[in-house]
GUVEX-664072 format. One line per field, with one value per residue: residue in one letter; x, y negated, z negated of N, C-alpha, C in turn. Coordinates in pm, whole numbers, always signed. Example, Ala and Ser with C-alpha at 12.3 -4.5 7.8 and 13.67 -1.06 7.14 Angstrom:
residues 2
residuo <- c(A, S)
n_c1 <- c(+1319, +1285)
n_c2 <- c(+569, +225)
n_c3 <- c(-780, -708)
ca_c1 <- c(+1230, +1367)
ca_c2 <- c(+450, +106)
ca_c3 <- c(-780, -714)
c_c1 <- c(+1320, +1290)
c_c2 <- c(+330, -3)
c_c3 <- c(-780, -787)
//
This chain:
residues 300
residuo <- c(X, X, X, X, X, X, X, X, X, X, X, X, X, X, X, X, X, X, X, X, X, X, X, X, X, X, X, X, X, X, X, X, X, X, X, X, X, X, X, X, X, X, X, X, X, X, X, X, X, X, X, X, X, X, X, X, X, X, X, X, X, X, X, X, X, X, X, X, X, X, X, X, X, X, X, X, X, X, X, X, X, X, X, X, X, X, X, X, X, X, X, X, X, X, X, X, X, X, X, X, X, X, X, X, X, X, X, X, X, X, X, X, X, X, X, X, X, X, X, X, X, X, X, X, X, X, X, X, X, X, X, X, X, X, X, X, X, X, X, X, X, X, X, X, X, X, X, X, X, X, X, X, X, X, X, X, X, X, X, X, X, X, X, X, X, X, X, X, X, X, X, X, X, X, X, X, X, X, X, X, X, X, X, X, X, X, X, X, X, X, X, X, X, X, X, X, X, X, X, X, X, X, X, X, X, X, X, X, X, X, X, X, X, X, X, X, X, X, X, X, X, X, X, X, X, X, X, X, X, X, X, X, X, X, X, X, X, X, X, X, X, X, X, X, X, X, X, X, X, X, X, X, X, X, X, X, X, X, X, X, X, X, X, X, X, X, X, X, X, X, X, X, X, X, X, X, X, X, X, X, X, X, X, X, X, X, X, X, X, X, X, X, X, X, X, X, X, X, X, X)
n_c1 <- c(+16572, +16572, +16553, +16288, +16223, +15945, +15835, +15902, +15751, +15498, +15507, +15523, +15280, +15100, +15163, +15092, +14855, +14844, +14831, +14962, +15130, +15184, +15329, +15549, +15664, +15731, +15918, +16115, +16193, +16292, +16510, +16480, +16455, +16241, +16128, +16176, +16029, +15770, +15740, +15748, +15509, +15325, +15371, +15269, +15009, +14904, +14932, +14843, +14914, +15045, +14960, +14974, +15195, +15203, +15047, +15059, +14933, +14829, +14687, +14509, +14499, +14440, +14486, +14399, +14477, +14385, +14496, +14315, +14346, +14369, +14601, +14801, +14849, +14819, +14877, +14864, +14972, +14901, +14981, +14851, +14812, +14571, +14230, +14048, +14180, +14231, +13987, +13954, +13892, +14110, +14316, +14212, +14193, +14460, +14577, +14454, +14551, +14828, +14844, +14764, +14974, +15188, +15128, +15187, +15454, +15798, +15936, +16100, +16124, +16044, +16219, +16326, +16090, +16019, +16214, +16163, +15988, +15653, +15389, +15337, +15575, +15657, +15842, +15782, +15833, +15819, +15554, +15433, +15527, +15395, +15130, +15140, +15184, +14941, +14755, +14853, +14948, +15164, +15242, +15279, +15402, +15378, +15417, +15413, +15289, +15340, +15199, +15243, +15103, +15230, +15172, +14858, +14584, +14489, +14531, +14398, +14207, +14091, +13926, +13857, +13640, +13638, +13899, +14058, +14156, +14326, +14366, +14575, +14602, +14747, +14656, +14693, +14617, +14577, +14458, +14331, +14057, +13965, +14065, +13906, +13658, +13351, +13317, +13577, +13663, +13487, +13579, +13836, +13764, +13642, +13868, +14011, +13838, +13849, +14118, +14119, +13938, +14022, +14293, +14542, +14890, +15073, +15065, +15075, +15163, +15431, +15561, +15585, +15803, +16080, +16201, +16001, +15811, +15949, +15973, +15702, +15631, +15794, +15690, +15429, +15492, +15604, +15379, +15257, +15395, +15495, +15323, +15296, +15539, +15448, +15183, +15209, +15329, +15121, +14926, +15063, +15099, +14834, +14781, +14957, +14841, +14613, +14733, +14843, +14606, +14513, +14709, +14787, +14670, +14553, +14472, +14281, +13943, +13679, +13540, +13288, +13180, +13225, +13249, +13424, +13769, +13993, +14168, +14018, +13810, +13952, +14030, +13781, +13704, +13900, +13833, +13577, +13634, +13812, +14093, +14422, +14471, +14646, +14733, +14940, +15063, +15010, +14919, +14840, +14729, +14683, +14567, +14805, +14927, +15203, +15472, +15637, +15567, +15624, +15492, +15313, +15459, +15507, +15428, +15116)
n_c2 <- c(-13977, -13629, -13428, -13202, -12879, -12812, -12555, -12449, -12606, -12522, -12254, -12285, -12409, -12207, -12031, -12158, -12298, -12568, -12918, -13039, -13271, -13281, -13046, -13105, -13322, -13193, -13005, -13176, -13300, -13076, -13019, -12854, -12598, -12338, -12192, -12353, -12572, -12467, -12426, -12692, -12791, -12638, -12727, -12981, -12918, -12862, -12627, -12278, -12003, -11692, -11695, -11555, -11542, -11583, -11369, -11075, -11023, -10748, -10454, -10143, -9890, -9828, -9536, -9236, -8926, -8660, -8370, -8059, -7963, -8190, -8278, -8384, -8664, -8901, -9226, -9426, -9666, -9713, -9852, -10010, -10187, -10316, -10378, -10233, -9993, -9902, -9804, -9597, -9255, -9083, -9214, -9226, -8955, -8888, -9040, -8920, -8655, -8700, -8813, -8600, -8428, -8570, -8547, -8282, -8281, -8309, -8536, -8829, -9084, -9319, -9298, -9038, -8897, -8942, -8798, -8542, -8225, -8149, -7925, -7780, -7770, -7985, -8285, -8572, -8822, -8755, -8680, -8923, -9059, -8917, -8985, -9260, -9261, -9158, -9350, -9592, -9797, -9941, -9744, -9731, -9586, -9752, -9763, -9558, -9390, -9122, -8936, -8708, -8553, -8462, -8199, -8219, -8392, -8621, -8722, -8987, -9161, -9456, -9597, -9898, -10122, -9997, -9898, -10124, -10190, -10001, -9772, -9592, -9386, -9253, -9067, -8936, -8682, -8502, -8249, -7966, -7938, -8199, -8311, -8187, -8278, -8452, -8706, -8804, -8808, -8994, -9218, -9243, -9298, -9547, -9695, -9696, -9849, -10087, -10166, -10202, -10415, -10619, -10650, -10604, -10636, -10503, -10254, -10314, -10600, -10588, -10491, -10691, -10882, -11031, -11264, -11380, -11430, -11621, -11825, -11889, -11991, -12219, -12373, -12418, -12563, -12791, -12901, -12998, -13219, -13482, -13438, -13351, -13119, -12899, -12876, -12832, -12573, -12411, -12451, -12357, -12089, -12008, -12040, -11850, -11618, -11614, -11583, -11325, -11183, -11178, -11053, -10811, -10485, -10357, -10574, -10703, -10814, -10583, -10491, -10384, -10435, -10722, -10808, -10658, -10546, -10363, -10220, -10190, -10036, -9805, -9723, -9665, -9451, -9263, -9215, -9107, -8868, -8752, -8744, -8817, -9057, -9162, -9417, -9377, -9478, -9688, -9785, -10036, -10104, -10349, -10393, -10502, -10684, -10866, -10672, -10634, -10662, -10459, -10136, -10059, -9852, -9765, -9617, -9661)
n_c3 <- c(-19512, -19481, -19183, -19141, -19044, -18841, -18827, -19072, -19240, -19160, -19243, -19523, -19567, -19496, -19696, -19932, -19893, -19905, -19798, -19479, -19492, -19766, -19790, -19628, -19767, -20006, -19917, -19824, -20062, -20188, -20041, -19822, -19921, -19942, -20154, -20378, -20296, -20296, -20572, -20658, -20543, -20683, -20941, -20920, -20898, -20652, -20514, -20549, -20771, -20656, -20391, -20078, -19797, -19438, -19308, -19128, -18805, -18751, -18617, -18678, -18928, -19274, -19443, -19626, -19794, -19995, -20142, -20180, -20445, -20592, -20697, -20542, -20334, -20063, -19937, -19654, -19409, -19081, -18780, -18483, -18171, -18102, -18209, -18072, -17997, -18253, -18330, -18164, -18077, -18038, -18175, -18440, -18499, -18483, -18698, -18915, -18903, -18926, -19184, -19346, -19290, -19399, -19667, -19708, -19658, -19766, -19742, -19846, -19754, -19490, -19278, -19309, -19277, -19005, -18873, -18948, -18918, -18820, -18929, -18703, -18580, -18427, -18409, -18612, -18494, -18227, -18201, -18240, -18014, -17813, -17867, -17825, -17550, -17466, -17546, -17459, -17612, -17859, -18143, -18489, -18782, -19054, -19334, -19632, -19925, -20145, -20393, -20661, -20921, -21236, -21458, -21634, -21482, -21217, -20871, -20696, -20440, -20266, -19998, -19846, -19666, -19415, -19366, -19398, -19646, -19891, -20166, -20389, -20668, -20966, -21237, -21555, -21803, -22116, -22135, -21948, -21936, -21962, -21726, -21539, -21595, -21529, -21631, -21667, -21402, -21297, -21430, -21318, -21054, -21094, -21161, -20921, -20765, -20906, -20866, -20590, -20560, -20742, -20716, -20882, -20976, -21135, -21400, -21679, -21891, -21970, -21752, -21570, -21374, -21532, -21441, -21287, -21486, -21643, -21454, -21406, -21659, -21673, -21467, -21561, -21791, -21678, -21566, -21787, -21866, -22079, -22288, -22641, -22776, -22934, -22858, -22588, -22579, -22675, -22480, -22255, -22330, -22320, -22047, -21947, -22047, -21891, -21643, -21674, -21701, -21448, -21307, -21429, -21451, -21682, -21831, -21690, -21635, -21626, -21315, -21299, -21545, -21668, -21930, -22074, -22088, -21870, -22027, -22261, -22160, -22098, -22356, -22466, -22304, -22371, -22637, -22604, -22466, -22631, -22585, -22457, -22215, -21932, -21715, -21468, -21229, -20939, -20605, -20369, -20053, -19803, -19482, -19250, -19423, -19573, -19677, -19987, -20239, -20500, -20574, -20874, -21115, -21369, -21687, -21862)
ca_c1 <- c(+16492, +16622, +16456, +16239, +16173, +15799, +15802, +15914, +15632, +15386, +15520, +15489, +15136, +15032, +15192, +15033, +14728, +14853, +14827, +15087, +15216, +15229, +15433, +15669, +15726, +15789, +16038, +16215, +16241, +16364, +16623, +16453, +16441, +16097, +16086, +16172, +15918, +15647, +15734, +15712, +15367, +15247, +15386, +15178, +14873, +14858, +14932, +14803, +15004, +15007, +14915, +15067, +15219, +15232, +14984, +15085, +14811, +14846, +14568, +14535, +14415, +14494, +14420, +14445, +14445, +14406, +14488, +14200, +14375, +14366, +14731, +14888, +14775, +14897, +14818, +14951, +14926, +14945, +14943, +14846, +14814, +14439, +14121, +13983, +14250, +14217, +13860, +13953, +13890, +14245, +14392, +14159, +14232, +14605, +14611, +14407, +14645, +14957, +14834, +14764, +15110, +15272, +15099, +15256, +15596, +15881, +16013, +16089, +16130, +15991, +16325, +16327, +15966, +16021, +16306, +16121, +15894, +15520, +15364, +15337, +15711, +15686, +15891, +15686, +15860, +15772, +15408, +15399, +15553, +15288, +15009, +15164, +15162, +14798, +14676, +14907, +14983, +15264, +15189, +15384, +15374, +15445, +15456, +15330, +15322, +15296, +15200, +15218, +15092, +15290, +15084, +14715, +14546, +14457, +14563, +14273, +14220, +13970, +13944, +13754, +13625, +13669, +14042, +14130, +14219, +14331, +14426, +14614, +14631, +14778, +14615, +14712, +14551, +14646, +14396, +14271, +13913, +13944, +14093, +13797, +13529, +13290, +13339, +13714, +13670, +13416, +13671, +13940, +13701, +13626, +13999, +14044, +13755, +13905, +14242, +14084, +13867, +14087, +14432, +14649, +15025, +15134, +14969, +15075, +15244, +15573, +15615, +15602, +15943, +16115, +16229, +15872, +15752, +16019, +15937, +15565, +15631, +15855, +15594, +15320, +15547, +15619, +15245, +15218, +15494, +15445, +15245, +15379, +15590, +15366, +15062, +15252, +15350, +14990, +14862, +15138, +15064, +14700, +14793, +15023, +14741, +14529, +14818, +14849, +14473, +14493, +14818, +14803, +14549, +14492, +14420, +14176, +13803, +13626, +13451, +13153, +13135, +13324, +13258, +13533, +13888, +14025, +14229, +13909, +13742, +14040, +14021, +13649, +13705, +13983, +13755, +13468, +13686, +13908, +14213, +14508, +14464, +14752, +14742, +15083, +15109, +14914, +14961, +14728, +14767, +14588, +14614, +14875, +14986, +15346, +15519, +15731, +15525, +15649, +15383, +15334, +15491, +15536, +15313, +15044)
ca_c2 <- c(-13855, -13521, -13369, -13072, -12797, -12796, -12415, -12429, -12671, -12433, -12137, -12326, -12436, -12078, -11965, -12229, -12359, -12713, -12997, -13048, -13377, -13239, -12945, -13173, -13399, -13099, -12949, -13282, -13315, -12953, -13000, -12747, -12469, -12313, -12147, -12472, -12654, -12406, -12455, -12834, -12804, -12579, -12818, -13094, -12867, -12859, -12488, -12179, -11889, -11567, -11709, -11483, -11612, -11520, -11238, -11025, -10988, -10611, -10369, -10006, -9842, -9774, -9407, -9156, -8784, -8596, -8225, -8005, -7946, -8321, -8302, -8454, -8755, -8991, -9348, -9469, -9767, -9680, -9968, -10014, -10326, -10377, -10320, -10136, -9866, -9858, -9734, -9490, -9120, -9027, -9277, -9185, -8814, -8889, -9088, -8818, -8543, -8746, -8831, -8466, -8375, -8641, -8488, -8152, -8303, -8345, -8655, -8936, -9214, -9321, -9249, -8893, -8845, -8947, -8697, -8411, -8156, -8118, -7781, -7717, -7771, -8107, -8395, -8682, -8927, -8707, -8685, -9063, -9091, -8857, -9066, -9387, -9237, -9134, -9470, -9709, -9901, -9902, -9689, -9736, -9551, -9866, -9732, -9459, -9347, -8986, -8910, -8572, -8562, -8353, -8165, -8238, -8521, -8618, -8832, -9025, -9273, -9527, -9676, -10003, -10200, -9913, -9887, -10250, -10186, -9866, -9760, -9460, -9395, -9128, -9079, -8808, -8658, -8395, -8117, -7926, -7964, -8341, -8334, -8133, -8333, -8553, -8835, -8844, -8839, -9121, -9321, -9257, -9367, -9688, -9759, -9721, -9962, -10205, -10206, -10251, -10543, -10723, -10660, -10620, -10612, -10405, -10195, -10390, -10721, -10559, -10454, -10810, -10920, -11137, -11388, -11439, -11483, -11745, -11924, -11932, -12074, -12347, -12448, -12463, -12668, -12912, -12956, -13060, -13322, -13598, -13395, -13303, -12984, -12795, -12861, -12773, -12430, -12346, -12456, -12267, -11952, -11982, -12024, -11723, -11514, -11612, -11526, -11181, -11124, -11159, -10975, -10681, -10403, -10332, -10699, -10756, -10786, -10476, -10544, -10334, -10494, -10826, -10836, -10579, -10532, -10226, -10158, -10150, -9925, -9689, -9679, -9604, -9321, -9173, -9178, -9021, -8738, -8705, -8709, -8927, -9082, -9254, -9463, -9367, -9565, -9712, -9868, -10093, -10157, -10423, -10383, -10616, -10775, -10860, -10586, -10709, -10639, -10319, -10074, -10033, -9711, -9732, -9567, -9756)
ca_c3 <- c(-19528, -19395, -19091, -19185, -18933, -18844, -18852, -19216, -19297, -19131, -19330, -19659, -19571, -19498, -19822, -20046, -19856, -19928, -19675, -19404, -19544, -19899, -19768, -19574, -19875, -20101, -19855, -19822, -20199, -20224, -19952, -19727, -19990, -19944, -20288, -20465, -20249, -20348, -20715, -20670, -20512, -20793, -21055, -20896, -20891, -20513, -20468, -20647, -20786, -20593, -20253, -19992, -19672, -19309, -19286, -18993, -18732, -18703, -18622, -18720, -19036, -19400, -19457, -19740, -19796, -20123, -20130, -20254, -20588, -20657, -20761, -20447, -20247, -19978, -19879, -19544, -19314, -18946, -18699, -18337, -18125, -18088, -18286, -17983, -18012, -18392, -18342, -18065, -18136, -18035, -18282, -18570, -18518, -18506, -18832, -19011, -18900, -18978, -19328, -19405, -19276, -19496, -19798, -19715, -19635, -19881, -19704, -19944, -19689, -19355, -19189, -19321, -19221, -18859, -18823, -18995, -18831, -18868, -18946, -18571, -18530, -18351, -18492, -18628, -18396, -18096, -18205, -18221, -17874, -17734, -17890, -17756, -17407, -17443, -17573, -17390, -17709, -17959, -18267, -18590, -18922, -19116, -19472, -19699, -20062, -20175, -20536, -20708, -21066, -21313, -21568, -21612, -21428, -21074, -20781, -20628, -20346, -20224, -19876, -19842, -19543, -19299, -19344, -19412, -19778, -19948, -20299, -20437, -20811, -21038, -21377, -21623, -21931, -22189, -22124, -21821, -21945, -21933, -21584, -21459, -21638, -21444, -21694, -21634, -21259, -21279, -21477, -21216, -20941, -21132, -21156, -20780, -20722, -20973, -20799, -20457, -20567, -20823, -20669, -20981, -20924, -21224, -21494, -21805, -21882, -21987, -21621, -21487, -21363, -21626, -21367, -21251, -21610, -21677, -21353, -21433, -21781, -21642, -21384, -21649, -21879, -21597, -21547, -21914, -21899, -22153, -22404, -22752, -22754, -22997, -22777, -22461, -22595, -22687, -22349, -22167, -22370, -22267, -21902, -21923, -22070, -21772, -21539, -21697, -21680, -21305, -21253, -21496, -21443, -21812, -21888, -21605, -21668, -21541, -21212, -21325, -21671, -21698, -22073, -22132, -22004, -21830, -22144, -22350, -22094, -22116, -22496, -22483, -22237, -22453, -22755, -22557, -22424, -22734, -22510, -22417, -22071, -21892, -21577, -21443, -21120, -20832, -20493, -20294, -19921, -19720, -19344, -19194, -19521, -19591, -19784, -20069, -20375, -20533, -20644, -21015, -21132, -21507, -21761, -21946)
c_c1 <- c(+16540, +16511, +16419, +16178, +16022, +15756, +15808, +15795, +15510, +15388, +15479, +15340, +15057, +15048, +15116, +14895, +14726, +14852, +14964, +15182, +15268, +15343, +15563, +15740, +15796, +15918, +16151, +16277, +16325, +16482, +16607, +16441, +16293, +16047, +16077, +16055, +15785, +15630, +15695, +15563, +15281, +15254, +15289, +15032, +14817, +14848, +14894, +14903, +14952, +14957, +15017, +15076, +15222, +15175, +15007, +14954, +14828, +14715, +14608, +14444, +14498, +14415, +14477, +14409, +14480, +14394, +14376, +14222, +14362, +14498, +14826, +14802, +14867, +14813, +14915, +14887, +14986, +14889, +14938, +14834, +14678, +14335, +14048, +14046, +14234, +14088, +13848, +13961, +14029, +14327, +14343, +14193, +14381, +14638, +14566, +14508, +14780, +14953, +14833, +14903, +15205, +15252, +15173, +15407, +15669, +15964, +15990, +16091, +16073, +16093, +16331, +16204, +15972, +16110, +16268, +16013, +15759, +15504, +15363, +15475, +15750, +15734, +15786, +15708, +15813, +15619, +15360, +15416, +15444, +15160, +15021, +15136, +15014, +14715, +14727, +14936, +15089, +15193, +15303, +15330, +15449, +15497, +15366, +15378, +15263, +15310, +15172, +15218, +15153, +15201, +14938, +14686, +14514, +14515, +14435, +14297, +14085, +14004, +13826, +13755, +13675, +13818, +14121, +14206, +14217, +14405, +14460, +14653, +14658, +14746, +14625, +14635, +14621, +14588, +14335, +14122, +13881, +13959, +13978, +13662, +13480, +13315, +13478, +13725, +13595, +13505, +13779, +13885, +13684, +13759, +14039, +13965, +13807, +14028, +14213, +14026, +13948, +14235, +14533, +14783, +15096, +15027, +14960, +15176, +15394, +15641, +15635, +15748, +15973, +16143, +16100, +15805, +15816, +15983, +15796, +15560, +15688, +15761, +15481, +15368, +15560, +15485, +15198, +15312, +15430, +15364, +15339, +15416, +15501, +15236, +15096, +15265, +15218, +14919, +14929, +15106, +14926, +14702, +14860, +14927, +14650, +14605, +14822, +14714, +14440, +14592, +14823, +14671, +14479, +14427, +14311, +14037, +13752, +13529, +13306, +13094, +13238, +13337, +13369, +13650, +13906, +14087, +14122, +13829, +13821, +14028, +13887, +13644, +13789, +13907, +13643, +13518, +13782, +14038, +14292, +14505, +14567, +14743, +14890, +15134, +14996, +14981, +14836, +14783, +14651, +14646, +14681, +14939, +15138, +15377, +15624, +15692, +15543, +15529, +15415, +15355, +15521, +15409, +15248, +15015)
c_c2 <- c(-13749, -13469, -13230, -13000, -12778, -12652, -12384, -12490, -12579, -12310, -12170, -12353, -12306, -12008, -12028, -12287, -12509, -12785, -13009, -13152, -13344, -13138, -13010, -13251, -13306, -13039, -13051, -13298, -13194, -12925, -12885, -12609, -12440, -12267, -12264, -12562, -12599, -12437, -12601, -12856, -12751, -12668, -12935, -13050, -12857, -12718, -12395, -12066, -11770, -11577, -11645, -11550, -11521, -11381, -11195, -10981, -10851, -10536, -10229, -9967, -9804, -9647, -9332, -9010, -8730, -8445, -8172, -7988, -8077, -8358, -8383, -8542, -8848, -9111, -9395, -9582, -9734, -9787, -9937, -10161, -10394, -10305, -10214, -9999, -9813, -9779, -9617, -9353, -9057, -9082, -9229, -9040, -8805, -8930, -8988, -8702, -8582, -8759, -8697, -8404, -8441, -8581, -8356, -8165, -8336, -8470, -8768, -9075, -9203, -9266, -9097, -8831, -8836, -8838, -8556, -8354, -8139, -7966, -7707, -7720, -7894, -8216, -8506, -8790, -8886, -8708, -8828, -9102, -9036, -8939, -9201, -9372, -9221, -9261, -9594, -9825, -9848, -9853, -9682, -9683, -9654, -9834, -9623, -9438, -9208, -8965, -8763, -8576, -8439, -8325, -8187, -8380, -8508, -8739, -8862, -9144, -9336, -9611, -9770, -10072, -10124, -9913, -10015, -10257, -10043, -9865, -9614, -9475, -9257, -9149, -8942, -8803, -8539, -8257, -8092, -7956, -8109, -8368, -8289, -8196, -8443, -8693, -8889, -8886, -8968, -9239, -9349, -9332, -9516, -9763, -9788, -9840, -10093, -10257, -10263, -10391, -10653, -10740, -10689, -10588, -10504, -10351, -10279, -10504, -10696, -10518, -10575, -10853, -11042, -11269, -11458, -11500, -11617, -11858, -11979, -12027, -12213, -12435, -12502, -12574, -12799, -12980, -13032, -13171, -13441, -13563, -13345, -13155, -12876, -12770, -12794, -12622, -12355, -12341, -12359, -12121, -11914, -11960, -11892, -11606, -11501, -11551, -11373, -11114, -11106, -11062, -10831, -10604, -10391, -10457, -10762, -10725, -10678, -10533, -10499, -10391, -10598, -10861, -10757, -10575, -10386, -10151, -10110, -10035, -9796, -9634, -9611, -9466, -9219, -9125, -9081, -8880, -8677, -8660, -8836, -8938, -9188, -9289, -9472, -9467, -9585, -9789, -9913, -10149, -10236, -10427, -10512, -10710, -10763, -10761, -10661, -10701, -10489, -10260, -10052, -9885, -9673, -9688, -9677, -9693)
c_c3 <- c(-19429, -19305, -19139, -19066, -18945, -18873, -19001, -19289, -19279, -19223, -19473, -19672, -19578, -19632, -19939, -20021, -19887, -19793, -19608, -19461, -19683, -19886, -19719, -19683, -19975, -20045, -19850, -19960, -20241, -20133, -19855, -19788, -20011, -20081, -20385, -20426, -20299, -20496, -20739, -20646, -20626, -20917, -21043, -20885, -20751, -20459, -20582, -20653, -20707, -20451, -20162, -19855, -19552, -19294, -19142, -18928, -18668, -18717, -18664, -18834, -19158, -19428, -19578, -19719, -19934, -20103, -20219, -20404, -20665, -20721, -20672, -20356, -20173, -19940, -19772, -19466, -19178, -18852, -18550, -18298, -18122, -18174, -18204, -17999, -18155, -18414, -18244, -18132, -18141, -18152, -18419, -18601, -18552, -18649, -18938, -19018, -18959, -19130, -19401, -19399, -19376, -19636, -19817, -19703, -19764, -19853, -19804, -19884, -19549, -19255, -19191, -19256, -19069, -18798, -18866, -18903, -18899, -18878, -18812, -18504, -18451, -18446, -18499, -18521, -18256, -18088, -18184, -18075, -17783, -17746, -17822, -17607, -17375, -17455, -17500, -17482, -17805, -18086, -18367, -18723, -19005, -19256, -19527, -19842, -20081, -20326, -20563, -20860, -21131, -21434, -21533, -21565, -21280, -21002, -20703, -20537, -20322, -20102, -19862, -19705, -19419, -19263, -19352, -19544, -19829, -20080, -20325, -20583, -20869, -21185, -21442, -21754, -21997, -22163, -21986, -21819, -21913, -21784, -21495, -21491, -21544, -21499, -21662, -21489, -21225, -21320, -21373, -21094, -20971, -21125, -21012, -20727, -20780, -20899, -20660, -20464, -20634, -20793, -20781, -20916, -21005, -21319, -21621, -21800, -21901, -21856, -21529, -21489, -21452, -21559, -21328, -21373, -21647, -21581, -21377, -21554, -21751, -21559, -21472, -21743, -21802, -21574, -21671, -21957, -21970, -22275, -22514, -22734, -22812, -22920, -22645, -22473, -22604, -22552, -22253, -22200, -22316, -22117, -21867, -21947, -21948, -21655, -21552, -21670, -21532, -21245, -21304, -21502, -21578, -21872, -21803, -21662, -21572, -21438, -21234, -21455, -21716, -21846, -22142, -22034, -21966, -21947, -22243, -22292, -22112, -22257, -22524, -22422, -22315, -22576, -22717, -22528, -22525, -22670, -22479, -22265, -22035, -21744, -21545, -21340, -21019, -20720, -20419, -20163, -19863, -19580, -19297, -19292, -19519, -19700, -19861, -20214, -20403, -20602, -20790, -21038, -21276, -21578, -21843, -22080)
//
C-alpha cells in the first residue's frame, strides 16, 4: 500500500465530508489522484456532488453598488484579516468608496484597477496602502464583477448576512416601460434572492460544462452497477435531472413558491408584462470561498 500524505487526506475530507479512513482508502486506490479519489467516494455514495473544499478563513465584506440609472452595477469582495476590522468604520467607508469607484472605472481586471486612478487622482493601490496603514491590517481587493446592461433592463444586487454573501444580476427586457415597472423590479429582486439562497452555478443546462456532465453520468452509472442497461439509463437520466435542478437557475424550484420553477416564474412574468425578459448573467460571491466557479454569463 502506497504512503498517502496526511495533508492530502485532510484536503479530500474537507472537500467531500467523508471519513478519514474512507478518504485514505480512496486516495490509495486512486494512486494519490485527489479528483479520482473524489469520484471513487461519490461512486460508493460516501461523498456528495458539489461539496467545496478548503474554505479560506478570510474576513472582510462582499459589497455592491448600483448606479442610480440601474444600468451599471458592481459586486466586490474586499478582505481584511479580522472580523473586528471588517466592522470598523474606516474599513466600511473604504469598501463603499472603492466599490463606487469601480463602477465608474473602465478597468477590466484587478491588475488594471490597481494601477488606475480614482476620481480624486489617487491610484487604487495607493488608497489601499493608506487604509492598511490606518488599520494595521492587510487589505486586499480580492475580486470584482462590473455589469453594464445594453438596451433596456437593469442590473441589481443583493447582499445577505451583513456582507457574507452577495449577488449581482443583469436582466434585460424589450421595452422601457417594462424596465421601469414595479412588477419587473420585483421579479428581478426575487431572482437575486433565489441566487443567494439556492446557489445556482449557471442559468440553463446547456451552459453546464460537457466534461462535468459526462463525469456525473459516469459516476451515476457506476452507482447502478449490476442493473439492466435500460433501467440504468432511466435512473441516470432521473439523477441528471436532479443534478440540473440544483445547478441551473431556470430549473430550480422557486424559494418563494417551490411548486414552480424559476423558468415557469419567468414565463408567467413575460405573459403578465407582454414582454421578452432575459436573465443575461449573474455572479454570486460568498466571503472567503475558493474562486474557481465561473459566473454564468450566457443568455437564458
